[in-house]
VOBA-1610 file (N, C-alpha, C; in pm, whole numbers, padded with zeros to 5 digits, always signed):
BEGIN
Met+00099-00111-00001Met-00012+00008-00009Met+00092+00113+00001Asn+00069+00207-00104Asn+00127+00333-00085Asn+00126+00451+00014Thr+00197+00540+00028Thr+00194+00639+00139Thr+00029+00718+00141Ala-00007+00758+00011Ala-00152+00806+00007Ala-00238+00723+00081Ser-00234+00609+00040Ser-00348+00505+00071Ser-00334+00467+00225Ser-00212+00478+00278Ser-00191+00433+00417Ser-00254+00563+00504Glu-00219+00685+00441Glu-00271+00805+00511Glu-00439+00801+00502Leu-00467+00752+00406Leu-00612+00775+00380Leu-00682+00666+00456Met-00660+00551+00493Met-00686+00445+00580Met-00690+00500+00683Ser-00565+00550+00749Ser-00532+00576+00897Ser-00635+00683+00946Ser-00676+00781+00841Ser-00748+00901+00877Ser-00887+00887+00869Leu-00938+00811+00799Leu-01080+00761+00772Leu-01162+00713+00895Val-01251+00748+00952Val-01328+00693+01087Val-01433+00603+01002Val-01428+00476+01011Val-01542+00380+00968Val-01670+00438+00983Pro-01767+00484+00901Pro-01892+00521+00932Pro-01983+00403+00999Ala-02100+00462+01051Ala-02204+00356+01102Ala-02255+00292+01017Lys-02286+00343+00867Lys-02334+00276+00771Lys-02232+00283+00639Leu-02209+00168+00585Leu-02145+00159+00468Leu-02237+00203+00354Leu-02171+00255+00256Leu-02257+00317+00156Leu-02198+00264+00009Thr-02323+00234-00068Thr-02288+00224-00201Thr-02316+00335-00299Val-02213+00351-00408Val-02174+00449-00456Val-02157+00433-00617Val-02235+00479-00702Val-02233+00444-00833Val-02185+00562-00905Gln-02052+00582-00978Gln-02041+00695-01034Gln-02040+00659-01209Leu-02090+00772-01259Leu-02128+00744-01403Leu-02032+00841-01492Ile-01975+00783-01607Ile-01876+00834-01668Ile-01877+00789-01797Pro-01844+00866-01920Pro-01849+00807-02056Pro-01760+00703-02063Ala-01631+00699-02022Ala-01552+00595-02065Ala-01455+00601-01960Met-01347+00504-01941Met-01247+00501-01859Met-01134+00460-01939His-01100+00565-02033His-00967+00560-02096His-00870+00636-02050Ala-00858+00771-02017Ala-00767+00850-01987Ala-00834+00990-01971Gly-00759+01060-01899Gly-00829+01193-01874Gly-00833+01238-01713Gly-00853+01386-01681Gly-00856+01402-01535Gly-00994+01352-01449Ala-01119+01363-01539Ala-01228+01303-01475Ala-01204+01159-01442Glu-01159+01087-01557Glu-01139+00972-01553Glu-01058+00900-01439Arg-00943+00963-01419Arg-00858+00947-01305Arg-00928+00985-01178Ser-00985+01114-01152Ser-01044+01113-01034Ser-01164+01005-01008Thr-01232+00963-01125Thr-01309+00855-01079Thr-01260+00720-01019Leu-01127+00692-01083Leu-01030+00599-01026Leu-01008+00605-00899Glu-00954+00713-00865Glu-00907+00761-00734Glu-01026+00730-00628Ile-01132+00783-00660Ile-01242+00794-00536Ile-01286+00666-00528Ala-01304+00574-00663Ala-01328+00438-00659Ala-01245+00338-00550Arg-01112+00366-00546Arg-01030+00316-00481Arg-01013+00320-00324Ala-01071+00471-00293Ala-01068+00501-00159Ala-01205+00455-00104Leu-01342+00465-00173Leu-01421+00383-00118Leu-01415+00241-00091Ala-01344+00161-00197Ala-01330+00012-00155Ala-01246+00001-00050Gln-01150+00094-00015Gln-01040+00068+00094Gln-01103+00114+00220Ala-01230+00208+00217Ala-01312+00202+00320Ala-01397+00123+00335Gly-01400+00026+00284Gly-01522-00080+00312Gly-01652-00017+00270His-01650+00046+00175His-01800+00091+00100His-01795-00003-00029Arg-01927-00003-00124Arg-01918-00067-00219Arg-01913+00041-00314Ser-01805+00005-00416Ser-01789+00120-00537Ser-01812+00053-00659Val-01907+00121-00759Val-01979+00087-00881Val-01937+00194-00986Val-01867+00158-01104Val-01853+00238-01211Val-01929+00191-01322Ile-02016+00293-01380Ile-02093+00256-01507Ile-02027+00340-01614Ser-01985+00279-01709Ser-01915+00365-01842Ser-01915+00270-01977Ala-01876+00321-02079Ala-01860+00254-02203Ala-01687+00139-02177Gly-01656+00145-02071Gly-01547+00073-02049Gly-01421+00143-02094Gly-01271+00079-02092Gly-01143+00133-02155Gly-01042+00087-02061Arg-00962+00117-02123Arg-00829+00065-02045Arg-00796+00079-01870Leu-00871+00170-01834Leu-00832+00173-01700Leu-00945+00084-01608Val-01040+00017-01657Val-01118-00074-01606Val-01046-00195-01532Glu-00932-00244-01598Glu-00862-00351-01546Glu-00819-00299-01404Gln-00759-00163-01384Gln-00715-00122-01251Gln-00835-00112-01186Leu-00925-00047-01216Leu-01071-00029-01117Leu-01092-00166-01050Leu-01126-00262-01151Leu-01142-00409-01056Leu-01031-00461-00973Ala-00920-00431-01020Ala-00810-00486-00911Ala-00825-00419-00781Glu-00883-00284-00789Glu-00872-00208-00656Glu-00968-00224-00589Gly-01097-00331-00616Gly-01186-00356-00537Gly-01329-00304-00564Ser-01342-00228-00691Ser-01473-00177-00752Ser-01519-00278-00831Glu-01641-00234-00880Glu-01723-00312-00969Glu-01740-00221-01095His-01761-00300-01231His-01789-00184-01333His-01887-00276-01420Ile-01987-00164-01470Ile-02089-00236-01555Ile-02068-00133-01686Thr-02070-00230-01794Thr-02027-00162-01935Thr-02164-00117-01988Leu-02164+00003-02018Leu-02287+00084-02047Leu-02269+00197-02125Asp-02252+00228-02268Asp-02221+00349-02315Asp-02327+00472-02266Leu-02325+00544-02188Leu-02387+00670-02159Leu-02319+00795-02220Gly-02222+00808-02268Gly-02158+00928-02328Gly-02161+00979-02466Arg-02197+00874-02563Arg-02203+00898-02711Arg-02345+00972-02731Lys-02333+01089-02812Lys-02457+01185-02844Lys-02520+01111-02956Ser-02609+01019-02910Ser-02697+00951-03016Ser-02821+00909-02965Leu-02918+00869-03054Leu-03024+00817-02994Leu-03007+00663-02944Arg-02895+00604-02980Arg-02907+00451-02909Arg-02858+00478-02752Thr-02782+00609-02727Thr-02769+00630-02603Thr-02896+00641-02522Val-02976+00731-02583Val-03114+00758-02496Val-03189+00604-02475Met-03155+00510-02578Met-03243+00417-02571Met-03174+00297-02447Arg-03062+00345-02404Arg-03006+00273-02289Arg-03061+00338-02167Phe-03177+00423-02144Phe-03220+00477-02052Phe-03268+00365-01960Gly-03343+00261-02007Gly-03398+00148-01925Gly-03288+00059-01871Ala-03199+00044-01973Ala-03105-00068-01895Ala-03015-00001-01793Leu-03012+00138-01776Leu-02941+00188-01659Leu-03031+00204-01555Arg-03154+00242-01571Arg-03253+00226-01455Arg-03276+00092-01400Glu-03237-00005-01505Glu-03255-00147-01417Glu-03126-00159-01357Ser-03027-00144-01398Ser-02895-00171-01317Ser-02890-00077-01190Leu-02959+00034-01178Leu-02952+00112-01065Leu-03063+00038-00976Arg-03171+00017-01029Arg-03272-00051-00915Arg-03201-00203-00876Thr-03115-00257-00960Thr-03058-00392-00885Thr-02928-00366-00788Ile-02854-00266-00829Ile-02769-00198-00734Ile-02818-00133-00589Gly-02940-00059-00580Gly-02954-00007-00492Gly-02871+00072-00420Pro-02809+00187-00480Pro-02719+00287-00460Pro-02777+00371-00346Asp-02687+00415-00255Asp-02713+00530-00148Asp-02696+00678-00246Ile-02566+00634-00338Ile-02525+00800-00407Ile-02524+00750-00555Val-02558+00848-00636Val-02512+00841-00783Val-02474+00943-00808His-02316+00911-00864His-02228+01088-00875His-02210+01058-01023Ala-02245+01177-01082Ala-02236+01210-01234Ala-02119+01271-01279Arg-02043+01244-01345Arg-01915+01311-01394Arg-01927+01382-01502Ser-02011+01366-01580Ser-01993+01428-01727Ser-02172+01465-01756Arg-02196+01543-01868Arg-02308+01584-01886Arg-02410+01480-01916Leu-02410+01407-02029Leu-02517+01330-02080Leu-02535+01221-01969Pro-02406+01148-01921Pro-02453+01043-01841Pro-02524+01115-01718Gly-02491+01251-01685Gly-02553+01300-01566Gly-02734+01328-01589Trp-02757+01357-01751Trp-02894+01351-01769Trp-02955+01216-01763Met-02883+01101-01807Met-02914+00979-01821Met-02969+00929-01674Gly-02872+00982-01576Gly-02892+00919-01446Gly-02978+01006-01347Trp-03006+01109-01405Trp-03110+01224-01356Trp-03244+01175-01363Trp-03275+01125-01511Trp-03428+01063-01547Trp-03419+00928-01501Ala-03325+00839-01500Ala-03333+00719-01415Ala-03364+00714-01279Leu-03331+00808-01204Leu-03368+00816-01067Leu-03500+00856-01034Lys-03541+00903-01152Lys-03693+00957-01135Lys-03775+00824-01095Gly-03870+00839-00995Gly-03982+00732-00926Gly-03891+00597-00894Met-03754+00617-00864Met-03697+00496-00784Met-03728+00536-00636Thr-03791+00420-00548Thr-03795+00432-00437Thr-03706+00326-00337Pro-03644+00346-00254Pro-03589+00501-00218Pro-03519+00564-00303Arg-03544+00692-00325Arg-03458+00739-00425Arg-03329+00778-00391Pro-03204+00744-00468Pro-03072+00744-00431Pro-03049+00898-00426His-02947+00961-00345His-02910+01087-00343His-02791+01110-00487Phe-02802+01222-00525Phe-02761+01257-00691Phe-02635+01369-00614Val-02496+01336-00692Val-02419+01415-00656Val-02341+01456-00798Thr-02294+01552-00808Thr-02231+01609-00947Thr-02080+01660-00947Thr-01982+01626-01042Thr-01876+01692-01031Thr-01884+01782-01166Val-01826+01922-01164Val-01783+02012-01271Val-01677+01981-01297His-01604+01917-01395His-01495+01898-01418His-01412+02005-01513Gly-01500+02087-01604Gly-01448+02174-01673Gly-01523+02268-01690Leu-01487+02377-01770Leu-01548+02520-01801Leu-01634+02529-01921Asn-01744+02422-01884Asn-01836+02423-01999Asn-01912+02549-02039Ser-01934+02569-02159Ser-02044+02669-02211Ser-02144+02689-02135Pro-02184+02774-02058Pro-02311+02785-02008Pro-02456+02744-02111Ser-02511+02668-02069Ser-02629+02596-02144Ser-02728+02533-02049Arg-02830+02502-02139Arg-02928+02416-02052Arg-02886+02258-02060Tyr-02838+02240-02147Tyr-02771+02106-02150Tyr-02667+02079-02041Ser-02569+02198-02010Ser-02467+02193-01888Ser-02515+02178-01766Gln-02650+02234-01769Gln-02707+02275-01635Gln-02722+02152-01566Ile-02726+02026-01601Ile-02752+01908-01539Ile-02641+01898-01424Leu-02523+01925-01472Leu-02414+01895-01360Leu-02436+02012-01231Leu-02528+02087-01262Leu-02542+02179-01117Leu-02665+02140-01030Arg-02711+02019-01093Arg-02830+01980-01023Arg-02842+01885-00894Gly-02675+01841-00877Gly-02662+01758-00781Gly-02685+01840-00625Glu-02743+01720-00533Glu-02772+01807-00401Glu-02657+01852-00345Arg-02516+01810-00393Arg-02380+01853-00372Arg-02326+01888-00503Val-02258+02019-00559Val-02189+02001-00663Val-02045+02010-00652Ile-01948+01925-00691Ile-01827+01949-00658Ile-01761+02025-00761Ala-01682+02123-00733Ala-01597+02206-00826Ala-01445+02181-00808Val-01374+02142-00902Val-01224+02108-00857Val-01145+02222-00862Ser-01166+02338-00863Ser-01102+02452-00838Ser-01180+02556-00804Gln-01146+02686-00749Gln-01205+02768-00683Gln-01244+02870-00824Thr-01170+02870-00917Thr-01188+02912-01022Thr-01316+02874-01100Leu-01330+02736-01114Leu-01427+02656-01164Leu-01578+02691-01049Arg-01550+02714-00947Arg-01691+02746-00836Arg-01713+02890-00913Asp-01654+02970-00905Asp-01671+03138-00940Asp-01738+03115-01091Tyr-01694+03060-01155Tyr-01742+03044-01290Tyr-01896+03010-01303Val-01900+02910-01218Val-02041+02828-01236Val-02159+02936-01152Leu-02122+02987-01052Leu-02173+03072-00971Leu-02227+03177-01034Ser-02120+03248-01129Ser-02161+03352-01203Ser-02249+03356-01337His-02265+03237-01376His-02319+03218-01523His-02458+03113-01478Tyr-02491+03074-01356Tyr-02592+03026-01279Tyr-02650+03099-01171Arg-02703+03198-01191Arg-02748+03282-01045Arg-02845+03207-01008Trp-02936+03102-01019Trp-03008+03043-00959Trp-02967+02932-00863Leu-02821+02934-00896Leu-02757+02800-00811Leu-02711+02837-00665Glu-02780+02765-00573Glu-02718+02806-00422Glu-02575+02816-00413Pro-02504+02885-00365Pro-02357+02873-00336Pro-02332+02778-00229Ser-02409+02750-00110Ser-02399+02649-00033Ser-02388+02495-00088Arg-02430+02478-00213Arg-02440+02354-00263Arg-02303+02316-00347Val-02234+02422-00364Val-02111+02419-00452Val-01996+02398-00361Arg-01905+02309-00369Arg-01805+02265-00279Arg-01670+02226-00356Val-01570+02322-00321Val-01448+02325-00411Val-01343+02191-00314Ile-01337+02085-00413Ile-01280+01981-00378Ile-01147+01980-00499Pro-01025+02005-00468Pro-00943+02024-00582Pro-00861+01870-00606Arg-00850+01890-00736Arg-00774+01724-00745Arg-00656+01731-00677Gly-00612+01598-00660Gly-00484+01583-00566Gly-00398+01495-00624Ile-00265+01460-00602Ile-00168+01384-00629Ile-00106+01311-00534Asp-00056+01189-00546Asp+00007+01125-00429Asp+00171+01175-00441Pro+00184+01209-00331Pro+00349+01263-00321Pro+00437+01150-00335Ala+00393+01039-00314Ala+00470+00929-00343Ala+00512+00882-00454Asp+00394+00941-00565Asp+00430+00927-00702Asp+00537+01034-00774Phe+00499+01149-00699Phe+00612+01241-00747Phe+00676+01296-00610Pro+00767+01229-00593Pro+00845+01272-00465Pro+00932+01387-00495Tyr+00937+01465-00380Tyr+01008+01572-00371Tyr+01185+01561-00383Gly+01231+01606-00502Gly+01373+01622-00550Gly+01392+01492-00604His+01300+01397-00647His+01340+01291-00732His+01446+01302-00837Arg+01527+01209-00879Arg+01609+01204-00988Arg+01626+01055-01049Pro+01600+01051-01167Pro+01580+00905-01212Pro+01715+00827-01221Asp+01729+00712-01217Asp+01859+00650-01216Asp+01956+00671-01320Asp+02063+00620-01371Asp+02144+00662-01440Asp+02092+00568-01573Ala+02063+00453-01538Ala+02001+00367-01680Ala+01896+00436-01745Trp+01793+00488-01639Trp+01688+00550-01722Trp+01714+00661-01804Gln+01809+00753-01737Gln+01869+00858-01823Gln+01935+00848-01972Lys+02000+00751-01919Lys+02093+00700-02052Lys+01993+00646-02188Gly+01884+00563-02161Gly+01808+00516-02226Gly+01720+00616-02262Phe+01674+00706-02230Phe+01582+00796-02262Phe+01653+00909-02350Phe+01806+00948-02314Phe+01831+01055-02438Phe+01910+00959-02549Ala+01919+00838-02508Ala+01971+00754-02645Ala+01839+00745-02748Glu+01720+00736-02689Glu+01594+00732-02767Glu+01570+00877-02825Tyr+01615+00957-02758Tyr+01584+01118-02807Tyr+01721+01200-02776Pro+01832+01171-02869Pro+01946+01216-02878Pro+01916+01398-02885Asp+01812+01454-02949Asp+01797+01560-02988Asp+01772+01649-02885Leu+01731+01593-02764Leu+01703+01654-02615Leu+01796+01686-02544Ser+01935+01609-02564Ser+02036+01616-02469Ser+02135+01718-02497Gly+02207+01762-02432Gly+02306+01905-02425Gly+02251+02036-02412Ala+02147+02046-02370Ala+02072+02148-02328Ala+01982+02175-02233Pro+01941+02264-02158Pro+01825+02277-02075Pro+01706+02233-02120Leu+01614+02143-02082Leu+01483+02073-02141Leu+01394+02160-02092Leu+01314+02183-02183Leu+01166+02223-02176Leu+01046+02128-02172Thr+00955+02105-02105Thr+00861+01998-02157Thr+00718+02056-02133Leu+00625+02041-02242Leu+00510+02077-02232Leu+00433+01935-02264Pro+00357+01893-02152Pro+00279+01779-02138Pro+00129+01829-02209Gly+00084+01760-02320Gly-00058+01771-02363Gly-00084+01683-02460Arg-00210+01664-02449Arg-00269+01609-02570Arg-00253+01664-02726Gly-00282+01602-02822Gly-00249+01677-02950Gly-00347+01752-02980Thr-00403+01880-02940Thr-00492+01964-02977Thr-00407+02123-02939Arg-00447+02207-03040Arg-00407+02310-03051Arg-00438+02398-02904Leu-00543+02363-02853Leu-00577+02422-02718Leu-00466+02434-02612Lys-00383+02344-02608Lys-00270+02314-02524Lys-00138+02397-02524Gly-00156+02465-02667Gly-00054+02590-02652Gly+00105+02538-02724His+00106+02423-02806His+00219+02384-02854His+00274+02487-02959His+00202+02562-03017His+00271+02678-03084His+00330+02764-03056Asp+00259+02844-02911Asp+00336+02922-02817Asp+00492+02859-02788Ala+00478+02727-02725Ala+00603+02645-02696Ala+00725+02684-02810Ile+00670+02626-02930Ile+00762+02650-03036Ile+00806+02742-03059Glu+00742+02852-03069Glu+00769+03015-03090Glu+00866+03061-02958Leu+00842+02999-02858Leu+00905+03047-02743Leu+01057+02969-02752Leu+01077+02864-02804Leu+01185+02788-02818Leu+01283+02880-02907Ala+01220+02889-03024Ala+01269+02971-03140Ala+01330+03118-03121Asn+01236+03180-02999Asn+01305+03315-02977Asn+01411+03325-02846Leu+01405+03199-02770Leu+01515+03184-02684Leu+01651+03145-02772Lys+01646+03099-02881Lys+01742+03049-02961Lys+01820+03162-03029Arg+01711+03272-03074Arg+01745+03399-03124Arg+01822+03482-03031Arg+01784+03469-02914Arg+01877+03544-02817Arg+01985+03480-02746Gly+02027+03378-02810Gly+02151+03316-02796Gly+02123+03220-02667Ile+02013+03166-02624Ile+02010+03067-02492Ile+01968+02947-02561Glu+02043+02846-02555Glu+02012+02714-02606Glu+01916+02641-02504Ala+01843+02579-02576Ala+01721+02477-02490Ala+01661+02381-02569Arg+01601+02250-02540Arg+01558+02173-02620Arg+01386+02169-02594Leu+01295+02142-02658Leu+01155+02131-02640Leu+01131+02013-02632Leu+01018+01938-02532Leu+00967+01790-02559Leu+00829+01832-02541Leu+00756+01809-02687Leu+00593+01804-02676Leu+00552+01676-02640Leu+00506+01634-02501Leu+00477+01501-02450Leu+00366+01480-02471Gly+00357+01345-02529Gly+00194+01328-02549Gly+00098+01375-02654Val+00196+01458-02762Val+00100+01522-02853Val+00056+01438-02969Ile+00136+01333-02982Ile+00079+01214-03047Ile-00005+01113-03087Glu-00109+01154-03132Glu-00229+01076-03070Glu-00303+01031-03225Pro-00346+00919-03225Pro-00462+00873-03371Pro-00546+00978-03380Gly-00523+00992-03543Gly-00639+01118-03577Gly-00606+01231-03568Arg-00477+01281-03521Arg-00409+01413-03513Arg-00318+01449-03581Glu-00323+01364-03725Glu-00190+01364-03801Glu-00198+01514-03897Ala-00332+01594-03917Ala-00282+01680-03990Ala-00242+01827-03863Tyr-00276+01793-03778Tyr-00223+01874-03665Tyr-00076+01860-03622Leu-00034+01719-03649Leu+00111+01710-03629Leu+00178+01766-03743Ala+00142+01735-03867Ala+00185+01795-03948Ala+00222+01951-03969Glu+00117+02014-03920Glu+00115+02154-03881Glu+00233+02202-03815Leu+00236+02145-03670Leu+00362+02170-03574Leu+00512+02131-03630Arg+00506+02016-03745Arg+00637+01999-03763Arg+00673+02104-03881Glu+00584+02157-03946Glu+00593+02269-04045Glu+00654+02391-03990Leu+00577+02435-03882Leu+00633+02551-03799Leu+00747+02545-03722Ile+00792+02405-03683Ile+00924+02386-03633Ile+01025+02386-03739Arg+01008+02360-03863Arg+01079+02355-03961Arg+01114+02520-04009Gln+00984+02601-03998Gln+01010+02757-04051Gln+01095+02812-03938Arg+01084+02763-03819Arg+01143+02873-03713Arg+01271+02791-03692Gly+01339+02727-03762Gly+01464+02665-03762Gly+01502+02591-03621Val+01432+02515-03568Val+01465+02430-03462Val+01419+02303-03461Thr+01454+02269-03600Thr+01398+02093-03623Thr+01473+01996-03534Asn+01612+02033-03515Asn+01668+01974-03417Asn+01676+01975-03265Gln+01603+02061-03230Gln+01573+02097-03072Gln+01457+02063-03027Val+01340+01964-03123Val+01208+01989-03071Val+01213+01821-03072Val+01141+01743-03000Val+01107+01611-03024Val+00957+01618-02971Leu+00861+01546-03058Leu+00741+01516-03032Leu+00691+01364-03002Thr+00624+01339-02889Thr+00615+01175-02867Thr+00466+01176-02840Pro+00425+01038-02820Pro+00292+01011-02796Pro+00302+00996-02618Pro+00195+00972-02570Pro+00166+00963-02416Pro+00242+00861-02355Arg+00357+00879-02241Arg+00420+00805-02195Arg+00417+00757-02054Asp+00441+00661-01978Asp+00411+00642-01846Asp+00533+00697-01762Asp+00629+00702-01806Asp+00734+00778-01727Asp+00733+00920-01741Ile+00625+00968-01694Ile+00626+01130-01675Ile+00688+01184-01565Arg+00688+01093-01446Arg+00770+01127-01328Arg+00915+01167-01386Asp+00988+01082-01433Asp+01132+01077-01470Asp+01146+01214-01574Ile+01084+01212-01665Ile+01063+01330-01763Ile+01071+01449-01714Tyr+00972+01479-01608Tyr+00967+01623-01530Tyr+01107+01618-01463Ala+01134+01504-01405Ala+01249+01532-01323Ala+01394+01572-01383Val+01402+01544-01550Val+01503+01593-01591Val+01491+01696-01675Ser+01365+01770-01650Ser+01342+01891-01725Ser+01378+02023-01634Ser+01440+02124-01700Ser+01472+02244-01669Ser+01341+02312-01626Leu+01243+02323-01713Leu+01114+02407-01706Leu+00996+02319-01752Ile+00893+02316-01675Ile+00740+02253-01728Ile+00683+02379-01770Leu+00623+02348-01879Leu+00531+02471-01972Leu+00395+02434-01951Gln+00306+02518-01896Gln+00166+02509-01912Gln+00129+02611-02003Leu+00099+02619-02137Leu+00068+02714-02182Leu-00086+02703-02266Ser-00182+02648-02204Ser-00311+02662-02275Ser-00372+02769-02281Asn-00395+02784-02434Asn-00457+02926-02464Asn-00588+02961-02442Gln-00658+02868-02345Gln-00785+02870-02284Gln-00783+02839-02143Pro-00853+02901-02076Pro-00852+02885-01934Pro-00896+02746-01884Glu-00836+02650-01830Glu-00858+02527-01775Glu-00880+02536-01616Ser-00979+02438-01593Ser-01059+02439-01477Ser-00944+02393-01376Phe-00852+02336-01404Phe-00752+02299-01281Phe-00611+02298-01353Gly-00539+02216-01316Gly-00378+02212-01357Gly-00294+02091-01311Arg-00338+01983-01328Arg-00275+01880-01255Arg-00097+01863-01278Thr-00058+01918-01401Thr+00075+01929-01428Thr+00154+02000-01328Val+00078+02125-01290Val+00157+02205-01228Val+00187+02179-01083Ile+00081+02070-01038Ile+00124+02023-00897Ile+00221+01905-00900Glu+00206+01847-01032Glu+00276+01709-01047Glu+00446+01760-01048Ala+00462+01893-01125Ala+00597+01957-01151Ala+00655+01996-01006Leu+00595+02072-00934Leu+00610+02116-00834Leu+00669+02048-00701Ser+00564+01927-00711Ser+00573+01848-00608Ser+00702+01765-00629Leu+00777+01745-00764Leu+00899+01702-00774Leu+01007+01805-00760Cys+00979+01907-00718Cys+01058+02051-00725Cys+01138+02091-00859Arg+01015+02093-00951Arg+01052+02138-01071Arg+00997+02287-01124Pro+01054+02341-01149Pro+00961+02495-01161Pro+00860+02491-01286Val+00781+02555-01318Val+00657+02573-01392Val+00634+02700-01452Leu+00622+02690-01553Leu+00595+02854-01657Leu+00472+02843-01696Gly+00376+02925-01666Gly+00237+02894-01728Gly+00179+03024-01740Tyr+00052+03015-01814Tyr-00023+03125-01853Tyr-00142+03155-01719Ala-00129+03303-01684Ala-00207+03327-01552Ala-00347+03333-01575His-00410+03234-01617His-00567+03227-01611His-00630+03078-01590Gly-00735+03102-01543Gly-00809+02960-01495Gly-00736+02890-01379Gly-00773+02758-01349Gly-00695+02680-01275Gly-00546+02676-01242Val-00498+02686-01361Val-00332+02708-01366Val-00292+02828-01310Gly-00363+02943-01368Gly-00331+03060-01274Gly-00350+03080-01131Glu-00468+03006-01089Glu-00479+02999-00948Glu-00370+02909-00894Leu-00354+02798-00933Leu-00252+02724-00848Leu-00096+02793-00859Leu-00058+02848-00974Leu+00051+02936-00982Leu+00041+03043-00880Ala-00054+03109-00866Ala-00054+03217-00775Ala-00021+03197-00634Glu-00081+03067-00583Glu-00065+03024-00467Glu+00066+02951-00410Leu+00120+02846-00539Leu+00243+02778-00504Leu+00362+02835-00546Tyr+00353+02901-00662Tyr+00470+02941-00753Tyr+00461+03067-00834Pro+00450+03183-00778Pro+00436+03300-00825Pro+00530+03348-00948Ala+00633+03315-00930Ala+00733+03338-01042Ala+00690+03266-01152Gly+00617+03164-01162Gly+00604+03112-01287Gly+00478+03146-01360Arg+00424+03286-01328Arg+00323+03319-01390Arg+00344+03421-01529Val+00269+03418-01605Val+00269+03519-01708Val+00141+03534-01775Pro+00110+03662-01821Pro+00001+03698-01887Pro-00045+03617-01991Pro-00181+03554-02006Pro-00186+03482-02127Pro-00164+03565-02255Gly-00077+03495-02363Gly-00042+03541-02482Gly+00051+03632-02490Asp+00097+03685-02376Asp+00209+03780-02379Asp+00359+03712-02403Ser+00400+03707-02540Ser+00492+03647-02584Ser+00649+03714-02515Glu+00621+03842-02508Glu+00759+03913-02477Glu+00789+03861-02326Arg+00696+03849-02233Arg+00689+03843-02112Arg+00743+03679-02102Leu+00654+03612-02165Leu+00715+03478-02162Leu+00871+03443-02187Ile+00908+03497-02300Ile+01043+03489-02313Ile+01129+03508-02208Glu+01105+03637-02167Glu+01190+03707-02054Glu+01175+03598-01917Arg+01049+03557-01878Arg+01050+03459-01773Arg+01099+03348-01786Ala+01080+03299-01910Ala+01185+03149-01905Ala+01312+03178-01904Ala+01370+03283-01968Ala+01504+03307-01940Ala+01559+03317-01820Glu+01478+03397-01733Glu+01503+03416-01583Glu+01495+03274-01520Leu+01387+03192-01526Leu+01389+03064-01453Leu+01464+02969-01511Leu+01541+02960-01643Leu+01645+02901-01668Leu+01768+02905-01613Arg+01787+03065-01589Arg+01901+03104-01520Arg+01926+03080-01368Val+01803+03128-01284Val+01807+03118-01170Val+01663+03098-01124Ala+01613+02963-01087Ala+01445+02950-01056Ala+01448+02972-00895Pro+01335+03025-00870Pro+01325+03050-00708Pro+01305+02894-00645Pro+01322+02910-00541Pro+01325+02760-00463Pro+01173+02714-00453Ile+01153+02601-00440Ile+01060+02549-00444Ile+01008+02447-00312Ser+00943+02459-00237Ser+00898+02404-00105Ser+00820+02297-00135Pro+00863+02173-00034Pro+00762+02038-00056Pro+00616+02105-00044Leu+00558+02013-00125Leu+00416+02028-00135Leu+00335+01995-00030Gln+00227+02103+00052Gln+00169+02078+00164Gln+00016+02044+00146Ser-00008+02082+00029Ser-00146+02082-00015Ser-00193+02013-00180Tyr-00296+01996-00191Tyr-00369+01929-00312Tyr-00291+01796-00337Arg-00310+01727-00226Arg-00252+01569-00219Arg-00387+01474-00229Leu-00345+01369-00295Leu-00448+01270-00343Leu-00563+01241-00184Ala-00472+01218-00088Ala-00559+01193+00034Ala-00646+01293+00063Asp-00604+01438+00064Asp-00693+01511+00095Asp-00808+01506+00011Met-00808+01486-00134Met-00920+01459-00234Met-01016+01380-00198Gln-00955+01265-00167Gln-01049+01125-00144Gln-01102+01151-00005Arg-01045+01202+00098Arg-01116+01233+00236Arg-01209+01342+00192Ala-01196+01433+00147Ala-01296+01519+00169Ala-01411+01476+00044Thr-01414+01385-00053Thr-01513+01374-00125Thr-01604+01243-00042Leu-01506+01133+00034Leu-01591+01070+00110Leu-01652+01110+00233Ala-01641+01241+00286Ala-01684+01304+00370Ala-01817+01399+00333Leu-01802+01411+00203Leu-01910+01483+00145Leu-02022+01376+00107Tyr-02008+01217+00086Tyr-02087+01145+00049Tyr-02148+01119+00164Gln-02095+01091+00301Gln-02132+01103+00433Gln-02247+01191+00428Glu-02198+01331+00432Glu-02301+01418+00436Glu-02426+01405+00361Val-02419+01390+00268Val-02534+01374+00181Val-02611+01260+00195Ala-02557+01172+00210Ala-02637+01033+00283Ala-02678+01045+00394Ala-02679+01113+00540Ala-02725+01145+00628Ala-02866+01208+00631His-02893+01289+00504His-02981+01338+00482His-03110+01278+00424
//
């Protein structure tokens, strides 16, 4: 059992009534919402509750089952008539399970769950999590219909309260995502064998400070800005390398071609590497001189920020959304105004020269998020 799991088990008080909690999510492939689903499912099982996830399935299901939860395969996330036709199957599953709480983490599964609970006696409690800055609409409103609405950042809580004036502030709780410090230990350095293998695989990344921008293959993640930053640093005589980690994905071929053409035009072909997602992200962060978070639209949170800072690696990011919120609290030196290329270059040069010290992370821990969510479940179930 890892450190966070031990901390969770020692800190949780066994409740008088064990709960059955069903989480609804489109699929269990990858992503912040999926990871949070897995983490809460693990905490429920470890605390003796019954944990069930209903989704279309995915690569995380194997881990979900191994950690003590159940899974029911039902595609509730695809926007089609077939999904609506699965309403009856969902209701029957919920009747069979008899949950105390149904926790919806996405809009279409939220609507399906909301209607499936109609007429159920006793009616399970309905909890929702808002994971993203969704455009305000009637469709998005379902995630604000929970008896408790979890927002993953203060930025997100402010956002929903400003756009949905009918929403009672007392129902919206901020429970930030968290990381296990054991997975991202302070001051971690990968062993010589890993470093030798990594730089042998990507020789263009050796010989200069490494900038790493983690993010899937979408222009929202700011890959263009990262490439421009590297080229501008080079023009100033500052040698660096850039890793676009996780950008290579199926179906993104046109976008990748666009990035490679920009890299060629800027004259940094031998200083940039593009990769698919990798499992050794901790080690990659640890050998990086700077982690970039340059999303050109505000994000609801910024898990990469706390992962990097937990490892004692500096972060440079745009000061908006959840990323700006985290940097303001944990590493103000890493903030720059969104889209301000000159300030971005100046701050990158400063941080590469002398980065301010980073203290061990005392917040945004996985155990904190798990504990707060399970406490919320108990609160709701008591009413």
